[in-house]
MARPA-999015 format. One record per residue (C-alpha): residue in one letter; chain; x, y, z. Coordinates in steps of 0.2 Angstrom, whole numbers, plus 2048, in hexadecimal, padded with zeros to 3 digits. Example, Ala and Ser with C-alpha at 12.3 -4.5 7.8 and 13.67 -1.06 7.14 Angstrom:
residues 2
+------+-----+-----+-----+-----+
! type ! mol !   X !   Y !   Z !
+------+-----+-----+-----+-----+
!    A !   A ! 83E ! 7EA ! 827 !
!    S !   A ! 844 ! 7FB ! 824 !
+------+-----+-----+-----+-----+
end
This chain:
residues 294
+------+-----+-----+-----+-----+
! type ! mol !   X !   Y !   Z !
+------+-----+-----+-----+-----+
!    M !   A ! C5F ! AAE ! 2CA !
!    A !   A ! C5A ! A9C ! 2C7 !
!    R !   A ! C5F ! A8F ! 2D4 !
!    R !   A ! C6E ! A84 ! 2D2 !
!    V !   A ! C6C ! A72 ! 2D6 !
!    M !   A ! C76 ! A6D ! 2E5 !
!    E !   A ! C84 ! A78 ! 2E0 !
!    W !   A ! C8B ! A77 ! 2F2 !
!    A !   A ! C8F ! A65 ! 2F0 !
!    G !   A ! C9A ! A69 ! 2E1 !
!    R !   A ! CA5 ! A75 ! 2EB !
!    A !   A ! CB7 ! A70 ! 2EE !
!    D !   A ! CB6 ! A74 ! 300 !
!    Y !   A ! CA6 ! A6A ! 304 !
!    M !   A ! CAA ! A5F ! 313 !
!    G !   A ! CBC ! A62 ! 310 !
!    G !   A ! CBB ! A5B ! 2FE !
!    I !   A ! CBA ! A49 ! 305 !
!    P !   A ! CA9 ! A44 ! 2FD !
!    R !   A ! CB0 ! A4A ! 2EC !
!    K !   A ! CC0 ! A40 ! 2EE !
!    I !   A ! CB6 ! A31 ! 2F2 !
!    V !   A ! CAA ! A32 ! 2E3 !
!    I !   A ! CB7 ! A37 ! 2D6 !
!    G !   A ! CC3 ! A2A ! 2DD !
!    A !   A ! CB6 ! A1C ! 2DC !
!    V !   A ! CAF ! A21 ! 2CB !
!    G !   A ! CC1 ! A23 ! 2C4 !
!    S !   A ! CC6 ! A12 ! 2CA !
!    F !   A ! CB6 ! A0B ! 2C2 !
!    A !   A ! CBA ! A14 ! 2B1 !
!    K !   A ! CCD ! A0E ! 2B2 !
!    T !   A ! CC8 ! 9FC ! 2B5 !
!    W !   A ! CBC ! 9FB ! 2A7 !
!    V !   A ! CC6 ! A05 ! 29A !
!    T !   A ! CD8 ! 9FE ! 29E !
!    I !   A ! CD5 ! 9ED ! 2A4 !
!    L !   A ! CC4 ! 9E6 ! 29E !
!    N !   A ! CC5 ! 9EE ! 28D !
!    S !   A ! CD2 ! 9F2 ! 280 !
!    T !   A ! CD6 ! A05 ! 27F !
!    T !   A ! CE2 ! A0F ! 273 !
!    V !   A ! CE5 ! A21 ! 275 !
!    H !   A ! CED ! A2D ! 268 !
!    N !   A ! CF6 ! A3D ! 26E !
!    A !   A ! CF2 ! A3A ! 280 !
!    D !   A ! D01 ! A45 ! 286 !
!    T !   A ! CF8 ! A54 ! 27F !
!    L !   A ! CE9 ! A52 ! 28B !
!    L !   A ! CF4 ! A4C ! 299 !
!    N !   A ! CFF ! A5C ! 298 !
!    L !   A ! CF0 ! A68 ! 297 !
!    V !   A ! CE7 ! A5F ! 2A6 !
!    R !   A ! CF7 ! A5F ! 2B1 !
!    S !   A ! D02 ! A6E ! 2AB !
!    R !   A ! CF8 ! A7C ! 2A3 !
!    P !   A ! CFB ! A8D ! 2AA !
!    I !   A ! CF2 ! A92 ! 2BA !
!    G !   A ! CE1 ! A9B ! 2B5 !
!    L !   A ! CE1 ! A95 ! 2A3 !
!    P !   A ! CD1 ! A8B ! 2A1 !
!    L !   A ! CCF ! A7B ! 297 !
!    I !   A ! CC0 ! A75 ! 28D !
!    T !   A ! CC1 ! A63 ! 286 !
!    V !   A ! CB3 ! A5F ! 279 !
!    S !   A ! CAF ! A4E ! 272 !
!    N !   A ! CA2 ! A44 ! 269 !
!    H !   A ! C95 ! A3B ! 273 !
!    M !   A ! C93 ! A28 ! 270 !
!    S !   A ! C8C ! A21 ! 281 !
!    T !   A ! C86 ! A26 ! 292 !
!    L !   A ! C97 ! A21 ! 299 !
!    D !   A ! CA2 ! A2B ! 28E !
!    D !   A ! CA6 ! A35 ! 29E !
!    P !   A ! CAE ! A2E ! 2A8 !
!    F !   A ! CB4 ! A20 ! 29D !
!    L !   A ! CBD ! A2C ! 291 !
!    W !   A ! CC9 ! A30 ! 29F !
!    G !   A ! CCC ! A1E ! 2A5 !
!    F !   A ! CDB ! A1B ! 299 !
!    K !   A ! CEC ! A16 ! 2A0 !
!    G !   A ! CF6 ! A24 ! 2A7 !
!    F !   A ! CE8 ! A30 ! 2A9 !
!    P !   A ! CE5 ! A37 ! 2BB !
!    V !   A ! CD2 ! A33 ! 2BB !
!    C !   A ! CD2 ! A30 ! 2CE !
!    D !   A ! CD9 ! A41 ! 2D2 !
!    A !   A ! CCB ! A4D ! 2D8 !
!    N !   A ! CD6 ! A5C ! 2D6 !
!    L !   A ! CDA ! A59 ! 2C4 !
!    S !   A ! CC9 ! A51 ! 2BF !
!    R !   A ! CBE ! A5A ! 2B2 !
!    W !   A ! CAE ! A63 ! 2B5 !
!    V !   A ! CA1 ! A5D ! 2A8 !
!    L !   A ! C90 ! A63 ! 2A2 !
!    A !   A ! C83 ! A55 ! 2A6 !
!    A !   A ! C71 ! A53 ! 2A1 !
!    E !   A ! C66 ! A58 ! 2AF !
!    D !   A ! C58 ! A4C ! 2AA !
!    I !   A ! C64 ! A3D ! 2AB !
!    C !   A ! C71 ! A41 ! 2B8 !
!    F !   A ! C67 ! A4D ! 2C4 !
!    K !   A ! C55 ! A45 ! 2C4 !
!    S !   A ! C56 ! A41 ! 2D7 !
!    S !   A ! C5E ! A48 ! 2E6 !
!    P !   A ! C6A ! A39 ! 2E9 !
!    L !   A ! C70 ! A3A ! 2D6 !
!    S !   A ! C72 ! A4D ! 2D7 !
!    Y !   A ! C7D ! A4B ! 2E6 !
!    F !   A ! C87 ! A3E ! 2DF !
!    F !   A ! C8A ! A47 ! 2CE !
!    R !   A ! C8D ! A57 ! 2D7 !
!    L !   A ! C9B ! A4F ! 2E1 !
!    G !   A ! CA2 ! A48 ! 2D0 !
!    K !   A ! CA4 ! A5A ! 2C9 !
!    C !   A ! C95 ! A5A ! 2BE !
!    I !   A ! C8B ! A69 ! 2B9 !
!    P !   A ! C79 ! A66 ! 2B5 !
!    I !   A ! C73 ! A6D ! 2A4 !
!    T !   A ! C60 ! A6D ! 29F !
!    R !   A ! C5F ! A68 ! 28D !
!    G !   A ! C54 ! A75 ! 284 !
!    A !   A ! C56 ! A83 ! 291 !
!    G !   A ! C63 ! A8C ! 286 !
!    I !   A ! C75 ! A92 ! 287 !
!    Y !   A ! C71 ! A9F ! 294 !
!    Q !   A ! C6A ! A94 ! 2A2 !
!    E !   A ! C70 ! A96 ! 2B3 !
!    H !   A ! C7B ! A86 ! 2B4 !
!    M !   A ! C84 ! A8D ! 2A4 !
!    N !   A ! C89 ! A9C ! 2AF !
!    E !   A ! C90 ! A8F ! 2BC !
!    A !   A ! C9A ! A87 ! 2AE !
!    L !   A ! CA1 ! A98 ! 2A9 !
!    E !   A ! CA6 ! A9B ! 2BB !
!    R !   A ! CB0 ! A8B ! 2BB !
!    L !   A ! CB9 ! A91 ! 2AB !
!    S !   A ! CBC ! AA2 ! 2B3 !
!    E !   A ! CC5 ! A98 ! 2C1 !
!    G !   A ! CD1 ! A90 ! 2B4 !
!    A !   A ! CC8 ! A7F ! 2B6 !
!    W !   A ! CC7 ! A71 ! 2A9 !
!    L !   A ! CB5 ! A6E ! 2A2 !
!    H !   A ! CB0 ! A60 ! 296 !
!    T !   A ! CA1 ! A62 ! 28B !
!    F !   A ! C98 ! A57 ! 27E !
!    P !   A ! C93 ! A65 ! 272 !
!    E !   A ! C88 ! A59 ! 267 !
!    G !   A ! C7C ! A5A ! 275 !
!    K !   A ! C77 ! A48 ! 276 !
!    V !   A ! C7D ! A36 ! 273 !
!    Y !   A ! C7F ! A30 ! 261 !
!    Q !   A ! C84 ! A1E ! 25F !
!    E !   A ! C84 ! A1E ! 24C !
!    D !   A ! C95 ! A1E ! 243 !
!    A !   A ! C92 ! A2F ! 23A !
!    P !   A ! C99 ! A40 ! 238 !
!    I !   A ! C99 ! A4C ! 247 !
!    R !   A ! C88 ! A54 ! 248 !
!    R !   A ! C85 ! A67 ! 248 !
!    L !   A ! C8A ! A6D ! 25A !
!    K !   A ! C80 ! A75 ! 267 !
!    W !   A ! C85 ! A87 ! 26B !
!    G !   A ! C88 ! A85 ! 27E !
!    T !   A ! C9A ! A81 ! 27D !
!    A !   A ! C9D ! A8F ! 270 !
!    S !   A ! C95 ! A9B ! 27C !
!    L !   A ! CA0 ! A96 ! 28B !
!    I !   A ! CB0 ! A98 ! 280 !
!    A !   A ! CAA ! AAA ! 27A !
!    R !   A ! CA4 ! AAF ! 28C !
!    A !   A ! CB3 ! AA9 ! 296 !
!    P !   A ! CBE ! AB7 ! 29D !
!    V !   A ! CCD ! AAE ! 297 !
!    T !   A ! CCB ! AA4 ! 287 !
!    P !   A ! CCD ! A92 ! 28B !
!    I !   A ! CD8 ! A85 ! 283 !
!    V !   A ! CCC ! A7A ! 278 !
!    L !   A ! CD1 ! A68 ! 275 !
!    P !   A ! CC7 ! A5D ! 26A !
!    I !   A ! CC6 ! A4A ! 26E !
!    V !   A ! CBE ! A3C ! 263 !
!    H !   A ! CBB ! A2B ! 269 !
!    S !   A ! CB3 ! A1B ! 264 !
!    G !   A ! CAE ! A0A ! 26C !
!    F !   A ! CA4 ! A11 ! 27B !
!    D !   A ! C95 ! A0E ! 271 !
!    K !   A ! C9A ! 9FB ! 271 !
!    V !   A ! C9E ! 9FC ! 284 !
!    M !   A ! C8D ! A04 ! 289 !
!    P !   A ! C81 ! A02 ! 27A !
!    D !   A ! C70 ! A0A ! 27B !
!    K !   A ! C69 ! 9F9 ! 275 !
!    S !   A ! C72 ! 9E8 ! 277 !
!    S !   A ! C6D ! 9D8 ! 26E !
!    R !   A ! C5E ! 9D7 ! 27A !
!    G !   A ! C58 ! 9E8 ! 274 !
!    K !   A ! C5C ! 9F0 ! 285 !
!    R !   A ! C6A ! 9FA ! 28C !
!    P !   A ! C75 ! 9EE ! 295 !
!    P !   A ! C75 ! 9EF ! 2A9 !
!    F !   A ! C88 ! 9F0 ! 2A9 !
!    P !   A ! C96 ! 9F6 ! 29D !
!    L !   A ! C9B ! 9E8 ! 291 !
!    L !   A ! CAD ! 9E0 ! 290 !
!    N !   A ! CBA ! 9DD ! 283 !
!    K !   A ! CB6 ! 9EB ! 277 !
!    E !   A ! CC2 ! 9F6 ! 26D !
!    I !   A ! CC3 ! A08 ! 273 !
!    K !   A ! CCC ! A16 ! 26A !
!    I !   A ! CCF ! A28 ! 270 !
!    I !   A ! CD6 ! A35 ! 264 !
!    V !   A ! CDC ! A45 ! 26C !
!    G !   A ! CDF ! A53 ! 261 !
!    E !   A ! CE8 ! A64 ! 262 !
!    P !   A ! CE1 ! A74 ! 26A !
!    I !   A ! CD6 ! A7E ! 25F !
!    E !   A ! CDB ! A90 ! 25E !
!    F !   A ! CCE ! A9D ! 260 !
!    D !   A ! CD1 ! AB0 ! 25E !
!    I !   A ! CC1 ! AB5 ! 267 !
!    P !   A ! CC4 ! AC8 ! 265 !
!    K !   A ! CC6 ! AC7 ! 252 !
!    M !   A ! CB7 ! ABA ! 251 !
!    R !   A ! CAC ! AC7 ! 25B !
!    Q !   A ! CB1 ! AD5 ! 24E !
!    V !   A ! CAC ! AC9 ! 23F !
!    A !   A ! C9C ! AC4 ! 248 !
!    T !   A ! C97 ! AD6 ! 24B !
!    S !   A ! C9A ! ADB ! 239 !
!    L !   A ! C90 ! ACC ! 232 !
!    S !   A ! C81 ! ACD ! 23F !
!    P !   A ! C78 ! ADB ! 235 !
!    K !   A ! C76 ! ACF ! 227 !
!    M !   A ! C6E ! AC2 ! 232 !
!    S !   A ! C5B ! AC0 ! 236 !
!    H !   A ! C55 ! AB5 ! 244 !
!    P !   A ! C47 ! AB5 ! 250 !
!    S !   A ! C4D ! ABC ! 261 !
!    L !   A ! C50 ! AB0 ! 26F !
!    G !   A ! C52 ! ABE ! 27C !
!    W !   A ! C65 ! ABB ! 27F !
!    P !   A ! C6E ! AC7 ! 289 !
!    S !   A ! C7C ! AD2 ! 282 !
!    L !   A ! C8E ! ACB ! 285 !
!    C !   A ! C9B ! AD5 ! 28E !
!    P !   A ! CA7 ! ADD ! 28C !
!    G !   A ! CA2 ! AE7 ! 27D !
!    G !   A ! C91 ! ADE ! 27B !
!    L !   A ! C8B ! AD5 ! 26C !
!    D !   A ! C79 ! AD5 ! 267 !
!    E !   A ! C70 ! AC4 ! 264 !
!    A !   A ! C74 ! AC3 ! 251 !
!    A !   A ! C86 ! AC6 ! 254 !
!    Q !   A ! C86 ! AB9 ! 262 !
!    R !   A ! C7E ! AAC ! 256 !
!    C !   A ! C8C ! AB0 ! 249 !
!    L !   A ! C9A ! AAE ! 256 !
!    Y !   A ! C93 ! A9E ! 25E !
!    S !   A ! C90 ! A96 ! 24D !
!    E !   A ! CA2 ! A9A ! 247 !
!    I !   A ! CA9 ! A93 ! 257 !
!    S !   A ! C9E ! A83 ! 256 !
!    E !   A ! CA3 ! A80 ! 244 !
!    K !   A ! CB6 ! A81 ! 248 !
!    I !   A ! CB3 ! A74 ! 256 !
!    Q !   A ! CA8 ! A69 ! 24B !
!    N !   A ! CB5 ! A69 ! 23D !
!    A !   A ! CC3 ! A65 ! 24A !
!    L !   A ! CB9 ! A56 ! 250 !
!    E !   A ! CB5 ! A50 ! 23F !
!    R !   A ! CC7 ! A50 ! 23A !
!    L !   A ! CCB ! A45 ! 249 !
!    R !   A ! CBD ! A3A ! 245 !
!    I !   A ! CC4 ! A38 ! 233 !
!    F !   A ! CD5 ! A35 ! 239 !
!    E !   A ! CCF ! A27 ! 245 !
!    W !   A ! CC5 ! A1F ! 236 !
!    N !   A ! CD4 ! A20 ! 22B !
!    A !   A ! CE0 ! A18 ! 238 !
!    I !   A ! CD4 ! A0A ! 23B !
!    S !   A ! CD2 ! A07 ! 228 !
!    F !   A ! CE5 ! A07 ! 226 !
!    L !   A ! CE7 ! 9FA ! 234 !
!    V !   A ! CDA ! 9EF ! 22C !
!    A !   A ! CE2 ! 9F0 ! 21B !
!    S !   A ! CF3 ! 9EC ! 223 !
!    I !   A ! CEC ! 9DD ! 22C !
!    T !   A ! CE4 ! 9D7 ! 21C !
!    Y !   A ! CF4 ! 9D9 ! 212 !
!    Q !   A ! CFE ! 9CF ! 21F !
!    V !   A ! CF1 ! 9C1 ! 21E !
!    Q !   A ! CF1 ! 9C0 ! 20B !
!    F !   A ! D04 ! 9C0 ! 20A !
+------+-----+-----+-----+-----+
end
């Protein structure tokens, strides 16, 4: 089995949980200050997210999925007013790029304390740290993912999603609640390039941030498995050496069908939220223009 990077530091009982509480409390305070005080943030349907984080049934995992517009989407996404971003027990687990967040021992230690799971881009959906993420879901935890796989700061439709999130949904012993979230404005708070052509050393101020929380996406995984199995004989792709899924087992072609269908549902849900946000902004601009004219 492949080595898991500093997994011990991410355990809840490591040093009595004190280092985790310190890191999550400090990072959460930073996020809340920047999102609620130094910038202007509006959130649609926040109660749905809050209720699922605080009050979902014990043992029922939660996966939140969102677009990815800046390197500070997480933790800033959770910094809005009323969200328990400083609570280490309620805080999310998140998949984080190993080449950015885990490129040194001090960074690895810090991000592990912050409940981050390192993912090696290009290593596939069955890499060892994906198994770790699956274990957290098996415990009923909350996991956040950015299924587009990288930061996109262009105002464009949701890109084709990577299959990692879909594989976790399909493999989880209990099908997770999957909640889509779309946001805008973090690309202005932390742009890849500022007016000087470089990423700013600190997040910027006085920007407009909008967070749109959707409704849970329903997945009938047993039925989707049956459909994938029936369609797989018609598919022809080079083998990637994937293992069979249990229970029941799905060959690689069936897995491709299943993950593609799950990913498409998530992509469509995210795109609907993005359009909803765009329409809301357009309506607001039109209303202001009308008021100015009359």
